[in-house]
C-alpha positions, 0 to 999 in steps of 0.5 A: 462490488458497489464502489464508484472507485477504488479509494471510495469509502467502503474499499478497505472493507470490500478488500478485506471480503475479497482477500477473505474469500480468496483465502478460503477458496485456496484452503478448500481447493488444495490439501496443501495450504501456503504462500500469500494468497490474497489480493496485491494492489499494485497501482501501476498495474491494474487500470482500476487503480490507475484511473482511481489515483489519477482522478484523486479518489485513491490517496497514499493514505487510503493505499495504506489503510488497505494495506491492513487487510491485503497481502503485501504493502504499498506497491508500484506507487509513483510519487514526485521526484522532489519528495524528501527522503525523510517523508519516504522513510515515514511512509516506509515506517508507517508500512512496517508498523502495520506489518508489525502490529498485524503479524503479516509480511508488508513491503513498499515499492514507492517510486520517487520520479525525478522531473514529474510532479502530481498529476503527471504520468510516469511510464515504466513500460512493459508488465510494470505499466504506468502510474499517476504521480500521487500526492504525498503528505507534505507535513515534515516527519523529519524530526521523528525519522532522525531519531532513528531506533526501530519499531519494537515487537507488540505486547500480544498477551498479559497472560501466562 
């Protein structure tokens, strides 16, 4: 579509265009529309995604931005095994917030790989493929996560 690599500026817009085309094509091709048609972005299952993540062009933050316009969420992302639980919880909370605000299904399949660090590769085998261990933001969110609670539904209208 004109991007050097997945993760370059414009990636989220390109993904939005792709998703829109898939959904419109599905509507035109079927008298029954349903399911979660659209792009899924599993890092370990696509050569282009693996390549972009390995060279640092594709980051977890860019993947999170892309989930605002794709079908599912953060998928098959390998991170260092030493990543604190609170950081993983913060990543999950961010994705939950995206789903709640956009009124859509989101999910997180993030894999802390013991003994591996940024730049290493994790081999999952078979259809699960392989993935580079991606850098995780090292600033703490522990105080926020330890507050507990929930993410409330947003106000969508002030009209009756």
